[in-house]
Backbone and ligand atoms as CSV (ligand in chain L), in Angstrom:
chain,resi,resn,atom,element,x,y,z
A,1,MET,N,N,-73.336,56.128,-22.509
A,1,MET,CA,C,-72.588,55.694,-23.681
A,1,MET,C,C,-71.159,56.236,-23.604
A,2,SER,N,N,-70.155,55.383,-23.866
A,2,SER,CA,C,-68.791,55.884,-23.749
A,2,SER,C,C,-68.390,56.663,-25.004
A,3,LYS,N,N,-67.589,57.716,-24.790
A,3,LYS,CA,C,-67.181,58.575,-25.902
A,3,LYS,C,C,-66.002,57.949,-26.622
A,4,ASN,N,N,-65.720,58.444,-27.818
A,4,ASN,CA,C,-64.556,57.969,-28.546
A,4,ASN,C,C,-63.372,58.884,-28.271
A,5,TYR,N,N,-62.553,58.482,-27.325
A,5,TYR,CA,C,-61.357,59.265,-27.028
A,5,TYR,C,C,-60.218,58.766,-27.901
A,6,GLU,N,N,-59.407,59.718,-28.397
A,6,GLU,CA,C,-58.273,59.327,-29.224
A,6,GLU,C,C,-57.035,59.048,-28.364
A,7,TYR,N,N,-56.897,59.816,-27.280
A,7,TYR,CA,C,-55.677,59.752,-26.482
A,7,TYR,C,C,-55.965,59.537,-24.998
A,8,ILE,N,N,-54.954,58.918,-24.339
A,8,ILE,CA,C,-54.877,59.017,-22.890
A,8,ILE,C,C,-53.656,59.896,-22.617
A,9,VAL,N,N,-53.774,60.820,-21.676
A,9,VAL,CA,C,-52.683,61.776,-21.453
A,9,VAL,C,C,-52.363,61.875,-19.962
A,10,SER,N,N,-51.119,62.218,-19.672
A,10,SER,CA,C,-50.710,62.409,-18.274
A,10,SER,C,C,-51.481,63.582,-17.671
A,11,GLY,N,N,-52.091,63.337,-16.519
A,11,GLY,CA,C,-52.903,64.376,-15.877
A,11,GLY,C,C,-52.119,65.640,-15.561
A,12,CYS,N,N,-50.831,65.473,-15.223
A,12,CYS,CA,C,-50.031,66.651,-14.842
A,12,CYS,C,C,-49.779,67.572,-16.019
A,13,LEU,N,N,-50.015,67.092,-17.241
A,13,LEU,CA,C,-49.847,67.954,-18.421
A,13,LEU,C,C,-51.101,68.786,-18.682
A,14,CYS,N,N,-52.152,68.503,-17.904
A,14,CYS,CA,C,-53.470,69.095,-18.204
A,14,CYS,C,C,-54.039,69.869,-17.021
A,15,GLY,N,N,-53.183,70.349,-16.161
A,15,GLY,CA,C,-53.651,71.186,-15.056
A,15,GLY,C,C,-53.917,70.451,-13.762
A,16,GLU,N,N,-53.773,69.122,-13.760
A,16,GLU,CA,C,-54.013,68.381,-12.512
A,16,GLU,C,C,-52.759,68.453,-11.639
A,17,LYS,N,N,-52.965,68.816,-10.381
A,17,LYS,CA,C,-51.822,68.979,-9.465
A,17,LYS,C,C,-51.510,67.637,-8.811
A,18,VAL,N,N,-50.934,66.747,-9.609
A,18,VAL,CA,C,-50.734,65.360,-9.167
A,18,VAL,C,C,-49.270,64.957,-9.108
A,19,ARG,N,N,-48.357,65.895,-9.443
A,19,ARG,CA,C,-46.943,65.537,-9.418
A,19,ARG,C,C,-46.454,65.291,-7.995
A,20,TYR,N,N,-45.290,64.685,-7.884
A,20,TYR,CA,C,-44.748,64.371,-6.551
A,20,TYR,C,C,-44.670,65.622,-5.679
A,21,ASP,N,N,-44.435,66.782,-6.304
A,21,ASP,CA,C,-44.301,68.026,-5.543
A,21,ASP,C,C,-45.630,68.781,-5.407
A,22,GLY,N,N,-46.717,68.126,-5.824
A,22,GLY,CA,C,-48.043,68.742,-5.694
A,22,GLY,C,C,-48.326,69.799,-6.753
A,23,LYS,N,N,-47.459,69.838,-7.771
A,23,LYS,CA,C,-47.644,70.849,-8.821
A,23,LYS,C,C,-48.093,70.201,-10.127
A,24,THR,N,N,-48.369,71.078,-11.100
A,24,THR,CA,C,-48.741,70.618,-12.435
A,24,THR,C,C,-47.654,71.038,-13.418
A,25,LYS,N,N,-47.657,70.478,-14.603
A,25,LYS,CA,C,-46.731,70.878,-15.686
A,25,LYS,C,C,-47.564,71.082,-16.935
A,26,THR,N,N,-48.526,71.956,-16.830
A,26,THR,CA,C,-49.530,72.088,-17.889
A,26,THR,C,C,-48.936,72.512,-19.227
A,27,ILE,N,N,-49.362,71.822,-20.265
A,27,ILE,CA,C,-49.051,72.237,-21.639
A,27,ILE,C,C,-50.398,72.498,-22.311
A,28,ASP,N,N,-50.620,73.766,-22.663
A,28,ASP,CA,C,-51.964,74.181,-23.090
A,28,ASP,C,C,-52.518,73.353,-24.249
A,29,LYS,N,N,-51.666,73.049,-25.245
A,29,LYS,CA,C,-52.226,72.338,-26.412
A,29,LYS,C,C,-52.580,70.884,-26.071
A,30,ILE,N,N,-51.965,70.322,-25.028
A,30,ILE,CA,C,-52.353,68.966,-24.605
A,30,ILE,C,C,-53.624,69.045,-23.750
A,31,LYS,N,N,-53.681,70.036,-22.876
A,31,LYS,CA,C,-54.886,70.237,-22.060
A,31,LYS,C,C,-56.114,70.451,-22.961
A,32,LYS,N,N,-55.891,71.119,-24.092
A,32,LYS,CA,C,-56.988,71.410,-25.019
A,32,LYS,C,C,-57.625,70.117,-25.549
A,33,LEU,N,N,-56.797,69.074,-25.715
A,33,LEU,CA,C,-57.349,67.790,-26.183
A,33,LEU,C,C,-58.416,67.275,-25.216
A,34,VAL,N,N,-58.190,67.551,-23.920
A,34,VAL,CA,C,-59.150,67.094,-22.901
A,34,VAL,C,C,-60.410,67.948,-22.953
A,35,THR,N,N,-60.230,69.256,-23.037
A,35,THR,CA,C,-61.417,70.132,-23.044
A,35,THR,C,C,-62.239,69.919,-24.306
A,36,GLU,N,N,-61.574,69.490,-25.369
A,36,GLU,CA,C,-62.307,69.210,-26.627
A,36,GLU,C,C,-62.923,67.804,-26.644
A,37,GLY,N,N,-62.684,67.039,-25.573
A,37,GLY,CA,C,-63.276,65.698,-25.493
A,37,GLY,C,C,-62.533,64.638,-26.296
A,38,LYS,N,N,-61.273,64.960,-26.689
A,38,LYS,CA,C,-60.503,63.999,-27.486
A,38,LYS,C,C,-59.594,63.118,-26.626
A,39,ALA,N,N,-59.445,63.491,-25.354
A,39,ALA,CA,C,-58.513,62.747,-24.495
A,39,ALA,C,C,-59.063,62.631,-23.081
A,40,ILE,N,N,-58.624,61.555,-22.405
A,40,ILE,CA,C,-58.883,61.452,-20.965
A,40,ILE,C,C,-57.539,61.479,-20.247
A,41,THR,N,N,-57.565,61.943,-19.000
A,41,THR,CA,C,-56.318,62.049,-18.245
A,41,THR,C,C,-56.160,60.865,-17.310
A,42,VAL,N,N,-54.901,60.648,-16.947
A,42,VAL,CA,C,-54.587,59.599,-15.993
A,42,VAL,C,C,-53.337,60.020,-15.231
A,43,CYS,N,N,-53.249,59.652,-13.960
A,43,CYS,CA,C,-51.979,59.752,-13.242
A,43,CYS,C,C,-51.706,58.369,-12.665
A,44,PRO,N,N,-50.839,57.612,-13.302
A,44,PRO,CA,C,-50.613,56.237,-12.849
A,44,PRO,C,C,-50.143,56.132,-11.401
A,45,GLU,N,N,-49.387,57.115,-10.932
A,45,GLU,CA,C,-48.881,57.005,-9.555
A,45,GLU,C,C,-50.012,57.195,-8.548
A,46,VAL,N,N,-50.928,58.112,-8.834
A,46,VAL,CA,C,-52.091,58.281,-7.954
A,46,VAL,C,C,-53.000,57.053,-8.057
A,47,LEU,N,N,-53.195,56.568,-9.290
A,47,LEU,CA,C,-54.017,55.351,-9.460
A,47,LEU,C,C,-53.417,54.163,-8.716
A,48,GLY,N,N,-52.102,54.174,-8.581
A,48,GLY,CA,C,-51.422,53.080,-7.869
A,48,GLY,C,C,-51.436,53.248,-6.362
A,49,GLY,N,N,-52.090,54.307,-5.885
A,49,GLY,CA,C,-52.280,54.468,-4.445
A,49,GLY,C,C,-51.291,55.397,-3.768
A,50,LEU,N,N,-50.463,56.092,-4.530
A,50,LEU,CA,C,-49.497,57.000,-3.904
A,50,LEU,C,C,-50.143,58.363,-3.658
A,51,PRO,N,N,-49.729,59.038,-2.580
A,51,PRO,CA,C,-50.341,60.326,-2.226
A,51,PRO,C,C,-49.731,61.486,-3.015
A,52,VAL,N,N,-50.381,62.643,-2.937
A,52,VAL,CA,C,-49.834,63.901,-3.453
A,52,VAL,C,C,-49.747,64.858,-2.264
A,53,PRO,N,N,-48.600,65.476,-1.954
A,53,PRO,CA,C,-47.304,65.175,-2.568
A,53,PRO,C,C,-46.746,63.836,-2.080
A,54,ARG,N,N,-45.666,63.404,-2.713
A,54,ARG,CA,C,-45.020,62.138,-2.356
A,54,ARG,C,C,-43.506,62.286,-2.549
A,55,HIS,N,N,-42.774,61.363,-1.953
A,55,HIS,CA,C,-41.320,61.413,-2.133
A,55,HIS,C,C,-40.997,61.013,-3.574
A,56,PRO,N,N,-40.077,61.724,-4.230
A,56,PRO,CA,C,-39.737,61.378,-5.606
A,56,PRO,C,C,-39.189,59.959,-5.701
A,57,CYS,N,N,-39.470,59.328,-6.820
A,57,CYS,CA,C,-39.021,57.955,-7.064
A,57,CYS,C,C,-38.161,57.899,-8.323
A,58,GLU,N,N,-37.267,56.940,-8.366
A,58,GLU,CA,C,-36.509,56.656,-9.593
A,58,GLU,C,C,-36.405,55.142,-9.749
A,59,ILE,N,N,-36.149,54.726,-10.992
A,59,ILE,CA,C,-36.030,53.286,-11.276
A,59,ILE,C,C,-34.577,52.860,-11.060
A,60,GLN,N,N,-34.433,51.802,-10.227
A,60,GLN,CA,C,-33.098,51.233,-9.984
A,60,GLN,C,C,-33.201,49.735,-10.207
A,61,ASN,N,N,-32.496,49.204,-11.194
A,61,ASN,CA,C,-32.502,47.755,-11.446
A,61,ASN,C,C,-33.909,47.167,-11.483
A,62,ASN,N,N,-34.772,47.747,-12.285
A,62,ASN,CA,C,-36.147,47.263,-12.455
A,62,ASN,C,C,-37.039,47.424,-11.231
A,63,LYS,N,N,-36.557,48.093,-10.194
A,63,LYS,CA,C,-37.419,48.412,-9.052
A,63,LYS,C,C,-37.601,49.922,-9.008
A,64,VAL,N,N,-38.690,50.366,-8.365
A,64,VAL,CA,C,-38.899,51.802,-8.218
A,64,VAL,C,C,-38.721,52.143,-6.739
A,65,ILE,N,N,-37.752,52.996,-6.483
A,65,ILE,CA,C,-37.346,53.312,-5.116
A,65,ILE,C,C,-37.532,54.805,-4.884
A,66,ASN,N,N,-38.001,55.174,-3.668
A,66,ASN,CA,C,-38.121,56.614,-3.396
A,66,ASN,C,C,-36.904,57.114,-2.622
A,67,THR,N,N,-36.920,58.411,-2.331
A,67,THR,CA,C,-35.740,59.008,-1.688
A,67,THR,C,C,-35.547,58.530,-0.246
A,68,LEU,N,N,-36.543,57.821,0.310
A,68,LEU,CA,C,-36.361,57.202,1.640
A,68,LEU,C,C,-35.874,55.755,1.503
A,69,GLU,N,N,-35.577,55.361,0.253
A,69,GLU,CA,C,-35.146,53.999,-0.082
A,69,GLU,C,C,-36.238,52.957,0.144
A,70,GLU,N,N,-37.499,53.402,0.086
A,70,GLU,CA,C,-38.628,52.464,0.168
A,70,GLU,C,C,-38.948,51.959,-1.235
A,71,ASP,N,N,-39.293,50.685,-1.315
A,71,ASP,CA,C,-39.617,50.063,-2.599
A,71,ASP,C,C,-41.092,50.335,-2.933
A,72,LYS,N,N,-41.331,51.111,-3.985
A,72,LYS,CA,C,-42.697,51.461,-4.394
A,72,LYS,C,C,-43.086,50.767,-5.697
A,73,THR,N,N,-42.353,49.732,-6.061
A,73,THR,CA,C,-42.583,49.069,-7.346
A,73,THR,C,C,-44.036,48.613,-7.499
A,74,SER,N,N,-44.597,48.064,-6.430
A,74,SER,CA,C,-45.956,47.517,-6.570
A,74,SER,C,C,-46.956,48.632,-6.872
A,75,ASN,N,N,-46.804,49.810,-6.258
A,75,ASN,CA,C,-47.705,50.934,-6.582
A,75,ASN,C,C,-47.595,51.306,-8.059
A,76,PHE,N,N,-46.376,51.314,-8.562
A,76,PHE,CA,C,-46.163,51.694,-9.967
A,76,PHE,C,C,-46.770,50.659,-10.907
A,77,LYS,N,N,-46.656,49.387,-10.517
A,77,LYS,CA,C,-47.224,48.333,-11.377
A,77,LYS,C,C,-48.753,48.382,-11.350
A,78,ILE,N,N,-49.317,48.621,-10.182
A,78,ILE,CA,C,-50.783,48.719,-10.087
A,78,ILE,C,C,-51.274,49.886,-10.945
A,79,GLY,N,N,-50.600,51.029,-10.844
A,79,GLY,CA,C,-50.993,52.208,-11.623
A,79,GLY,C,C,-50.878,51.963,-13.121
A,80,ALA,N,N,-49.826,51.263,-13.525
A,80,ALA,CA,C,-49.646,50.946,-14.949
A,80,ALA,C,C,-50.779,50.038,-15.424
A,81,GLY,N,N,-51.100,49.039,-14.607
A,81,GLY,CA,C,-52.166,48.100,-14.974
A,81,GLY,C,C,-53.513,48.805,-15.098
A,82,LYS,N,N,-53.792,49.711,-14.174
A,82,LYS,CA,C,-55.073,50.436,-14.228
A,82,LYS,C,C,-55.113,51.367,-15.445
A,83,THR,N,N,-53.962,51.936,-15.806
A,83,THR,CA,C,-53.909,52.796,-16.991
A,83,THR,C,C,-54.192,51.975,-18.249
A,84,LEU,N,N,-53.595,50.794,-18.313
A,84,LEU,CA,C,-53.855,49.920,-19.467
A,84,LEU,C,C,-55.335,49.528,-19.531
A,85,GLU,N,N,-55.917,49.219,-18.372
A,85,GLU,CA,C,-57.357,48.876,-18.345
A,85,GLU,C,C,-58.202,50.008,-18.904
A,86,LEU,N,N,-57.848,51.253,-18.521
A,86,LEU,CA,C,-58.598,52.410,-19.037
A,86,LEU,C,C,-58.484,52.517,-20.554
A,87,CYS,N,N,-57.267,52.276,-21.068
A,87,CYS,CA,C,-57.075,52.315,-22.536
A,87,CYS,C,C,-57.950,51.265,-23.206
A,88,LYS,N,N,-57.966,50.065,-22.625
A,88,LYS,CA,C,-58.766,48.982,-23.224
A,88,LYS,C,C,-60.251,49.320,-23.162
A,89,LYS,N,N,-60.681,49.826,-22.004
A,89,LYS,CA,C,-62.101,50.147,-21.820
A,89,LYS,C,C,-62.574,51.159,-22.869
A,90,HIS,N,N,-61.720,52.143,-23.163
A,90,HIS,CA,C,-62.114,53.202,-24.102
A,90,HIS,C,C,-61.544,52.990,-25.503
A,91,LYS,N,N,-60.940,51.818,-25.717
A,91,LYS,CA,C,-60.353,51.492,-27.039
A,91,LYS,C,C,-59.377,52.565,-27.511
A,92,ILE,N,N,-58.549,53.032,-26.589
A,92,ILE,CA,C,-57.569,54.086,-26.904
A,92,ILE,C,C,-56.262,53.435,-27.351
A,93,LYS,N,N,-55.715,53.932,-28.435
A,93,LYS,CA,C,-54.488,53.356,-29.013
A,93,LYS,C,C,-53.294,54.302,-28.984
A,94,LYS,N,N,-53.494,55.527,-28.428
A,94,LYS,CA,C,-52.400,56.502,-28.404
A,94,LYS,C,C,-52.328,57.170,-27.033
A,95,ALA,N,N,-51.099,57.392,-26.587
A,95,ALA,CA,C,-50.901,58.066,-25.306
A,95,ALA,C,C,-49.907,59.206,-25.480
A,96,ILE,N,N,-50.128,60.287,-24.730
A,96,ILE,CA,C,-49.153,61.372,-24.656
A,96,ILE,C,C,-48.762,61.484,-23.187
A,97,LEU,N,N,-47.524,61.112,-22.889
A,97,LEU,CA,C,-47.122,61.021,-21.489
A,97,LEU,C,C,-45.935,61.938,-21.206
A,98,LYS,N,N,-45.809,62.274,-19.927
A,98,LYS,CA,C,-44.791,63.227,-19.476
A,98,LYS,C,C,-43.429,62.543,-19.420
A,99,ASP,N,N,-42.545,63.008,-20.287
A,99,ASP,CA,C,-41.226,62.379,-20.336
A,99,ASP,C,C,-40.464,62.573,-19.022
A,100,LYS,N,N,-39.526,61.668,-18.770
A,100,LYS,CA,C,-38.578,61.697,-17.640
A,100,LYS,C,C,-39.171,61.176,-16.326
A,101,SER,N,N,-40.458,60.830,-16.316
A,101,SER,CA,C,-41.086,60.323,-15.093
A,101,SER,C,C,-40.848,58.821,-14.974
A,102,PRO,N,N,-40.709,58.293,-13.743
A,102,PRO,CA,C,-40.551,56.838,-13.596
A,102,PRO,C,C,-41.805,56.049,-13.994
A,103,SER,N,N,-42.946,56.728,-14.112
A,103,SER,CA,C,-44.151,56.082,-14.653
A,103,SER,C,C,-44.311,56.382,-16.133
A,104,CYS,N,N,-44.292,57.669,-16.439
A,104,CYS,CA,C,-44.709,58.153,-17.763
A,104,CYS,C,C,-43.548,58.435,-18.706
A,105,GLY,N,N,-42.301,58.311,-18.254
A,105,GLY,CA,C,-41.146,58.606,-19.111
A,105,GLY,C,C,-41.250,57.847,-20.431
A,106,THR,N,N,-40.981,58.553,-21.496
A,106,THR,CA,C,-41.199,58.000,-22.833
A,106,THR,C,C,-39.876,57.753,-23.553
A,107,ASN,N,N,-38.986,58.720,-23.476
A,107,ASN,CA,C,-37.657,58.576,-24.085
A,107,ASN,C,C,-36.551,58.554,-23.032
A,108,TYR,N,N,-36.801,59.250,-21.933
A,108,TYR,CA,C,-35.771,59.373,-20.887
A,108,TYR,C,C,-36.367,59.125,-19.503
A,109,ILE,N,N,-35.509,58.621,-18.617
A,109,ILE,CA,C,-35.834,58.522,-17.192
A,109,ILE,C,C,-34.582,58.934,-16.413
A,110,TYR,N,N,-34.730,59.195,-15.128
A,110,TYR,CA,C,-33.549,59.474,-14.309
A,110,TYR,C,C,-32.866,58.151,-13.973
A,111,ASP,N,N,-31.563,58.235,-13.731
A,111,ASP,CA,C,-30.749,57.009,-13.697
A,111,ASP,C,C,-30.799,56.211,-12.399
A,112,GLY,N,N,-31.584,56.664,-11.423
A,112,GLY,CA,C,-31.733,55.888,-10.192
A,112,GLY,C,C,-30.803,56.325,-9.076
A,113,THR,N,N,-29.985,57.351,-9.338
A,113,THR,CA,C,-29.039,57.799,-8.296
A,113,THR,C,C,-29.495,59.088,-7.608
A,114,PHE,N,N,-30.664,59.615,-8.022
A,114,PHE,CA,C,-31.186,60.875,-7.467
A,114,PHE,C,C,-30.159,62.001,-7.573
A,115,THR,N,N,-29.429,62.017,-8.688
A,115,THR,CA,C,-28.455,63.091,-8.905
A,115,THR,C,C,-28.787,63.869,-10.178
A,116,ASN,N,N,-30.072,63.774,-10.599
A,116,ASN,CA,C,-30.527,64.581,-11.732
A,116,ASN,C,C,-29.904,64.161,-13.065
A,117,LYS,N,N,-29.489,62.892,-13.167
A,117,LYS,CA,C,-28.890,62.426,-14.431
A,117,LYS,C,C,-29.904,61.612,-15.223
A,118,LEU,N,N,-30.089,62.008,-16.482
A,118,LEU,CA,C,-31.039,61.311,-17.356
A,118,LEU,C,C,-30.343,60.213,-18.142
A,119,ILE,N,N,-31.075,59.130,-18.380
A,119,ILE,CA,C,-30.602,58.080,-19.283
A,119,ILE,C,C,-31.751,57.746,-20.230
A,120,LYS,N,N,-31.430,57.104,-21.334
A,120,LYS,CA,C,-32.504,56.663,-22.223
A,120,LYS,C,C,-33.276,55.555,-21.526
A,121,GLY,N,N,-34.605,55.600,-21.601
A,121,GLY,CA,C,-35.401,54.553,-20.970
A,121,GLY,C,C,-36.856,54.960,-20.882
A,122,GLN,N,N,-37.673,54.018,-20.446
A,122,GLN,CA,C,-39.111,54.255,-20.339
A,122,GLN,C,C,-39.582,54.016,-18.903
A,123,GLY,N,N,-40.631,54.741,-18.535
A,123,GLY,CA,C,-41.274,54.522,-17.248
A,123,GLY,C,C,-42.091,53.231,-17.258
A,124,ILE,N,N,-42.551,52.845,-16.064
A,124,ILE,CA,C,-43.256,51.560,-15.891
A,124,ILE,C,C,-44.568,51.536,-16.698
A,125,THR,N,N,-45.311,52.628,-16.672
A,125,THR,CA,C,-46.576,52.665,-17.425
A,125,THR,C,C,-46.316,52.696,-18.922
A,126,THR,N,N,-45.373,53.513,-19.337
A,126,THR,CA,C,-45.048,53.597,-20.773
A,126,THR,C,C,-44.708,52.217,-21.319
A,127,LYS,N,N,-43.854,51.494,-20.600
A,127,LYS,CA,C,-43.450,50.160,-21.063
A,127,LYS,C,C,-44.653,49.245,-21.229
A,128,LEU,N,N,-45.527,49.242,-20.220
A,128,LEU,CA,C,-46.674,48.330,-20.281
A,128,LEU,C,C,-47.603,48.704,-21.448
A,129,LEU,N,N,-47.827,49.986,-21.656
A,129,LEU,CA,C,-48.690,50.396,-22.776
A,129,LEU,C,C,-48.051,49.986,-24.102
A,130,GLN,N,N,-46.751,50.230,-24.249
A,130,GLN,CA,C,-46.076,49.864,-25.510
A,130,GLN,C,C,-46.133,48.358,-25.744
A,131,GLU,N,N,-45.949,47.575,-24.685
A,131,GLU,CA,C,-46.013,46.108,-24.833
A,131,GLU,C,C,-47.393,45.646,-25.283
A,132,ASN,N,N,-48.387,46.498,-25.057
A,132,ASN,CA,C,-49.758,46.155,-25.438
A,132,ASN,C,C,-50.226,46.900,-26.685
A,133,GLY,N,N,-49.257,47.368,-27.467
A,133,GLY,CA,C,-49.579,47.917,-28.784
A,133,GLY,C,C,-50.075,49.346,-28.794
A,134,ILE,N,N,-49.911,50.041,-27.673
A,134,ILE,CA,C,-50.352,51.440,-27.627
A,134,ILE,C,C,-49.162,52.341,-27.968
A,135,GLU,N,N,-49.397,53.267,-28.892
A,135,GLU,CA,C,-48.325,54.181,-29.302
A,135,GLU,C,C,-48.175,55.257,-28.229
A,136,VAL,N,N,-46.972,55.415,-27.718
A,136,VAL,CA,C,-46.741,56.422,-26.677
A,136,VAL,C,C,-45.792,57.491,-27.213
A,137,ILE,N,N,-46.233,58.737,-27.171
A,137,ILE,CA,C,-45.317,59.820,-27.497
A,137,ILE,C,C,-45.187,60.734,-26.277
A,138,SER,N,N,-44.082,61.447,-26.245
A,138,SER,CA,C,-43.834,62.298,-25.070
A,138,SER,C,C,-44.501,63.654,-25.257
A,139,ASP,N,N,-44.616,64.348,-24.143
A,139,ASP,CA,C,-45.146,65.712,-24.190
A,139,ASP,C,C,-44.281,66.573,-25.108
A,140,GLU,N,N,-42.980,66.294,-25.148
A,140,GLU,CA,C,-42.077,67.123,-25.960
A,140,GLU,C,C,-42.237,66.820,-27.448
A,141,GLU,N,N,-42.607,65.580,-27.770
A,141,GLU,CA,C,-42.791,65.212,-29.177
A,141,GLU,C,C,-44.133,65.709,-29.724
A,142,TYR,N,N,-45.111,65.854,-28.842
A,142,TYR,CA,C,-46.442,66.188,-29.345
A,142,TYR,C,C,-46.481,67.571,-29.955
L,1,LIG,FE1,FE,-47.630,63.183,-14.273
L,1,LIG,FE2,FE,-47.359,60.626,-14.868
L,1,LIG,FE3,FE,-46.066,61.657,-12.789
L,1,LIG,FE4,FE,-48.715,61.347,-12.656
L,1,LIG,S1,S,-47.215,59.709,-12.834
L,1,LIG,S2,S,-47.552,63.146,-12.054
L,1,LIG,S3,S,-49.285,61.773,-14.752
L,1,LIG,S4,S,-45.752,62.175,-14.937
């Protein structure tokens, strides 16, 4: 029987070492939602077939490009689609995602020049979830 989860959350916020650099960005109160059975984790980039560690990616003109200038857009789209499927499967209507990521960015993303400059914008997964009526808040807002 499937449980009633309230949230889907970025795995890297909950102790999973899934970031591009192989590290985590754990936030204890978000991780607690998982241990309490209120949330499930997801890493859209891993779901999209990208390895850990991986070359960092940024969004440039609606494409996702890594530091080797390889186009990884399709991996990001696959990961976003699988994340949405998980939300639908578990009837989840809220997400807490890691801001500034090209997948999970909620309020900000990097500007595509790999020079550490932030701009207002959303990651590929965040956009798809929002387009499908799922409320997305950032780790910083939670
Ligand atoms: Fe974390 Fe999302 Fe990046 Fe995965 S894709 S490492 S969950 S910010």
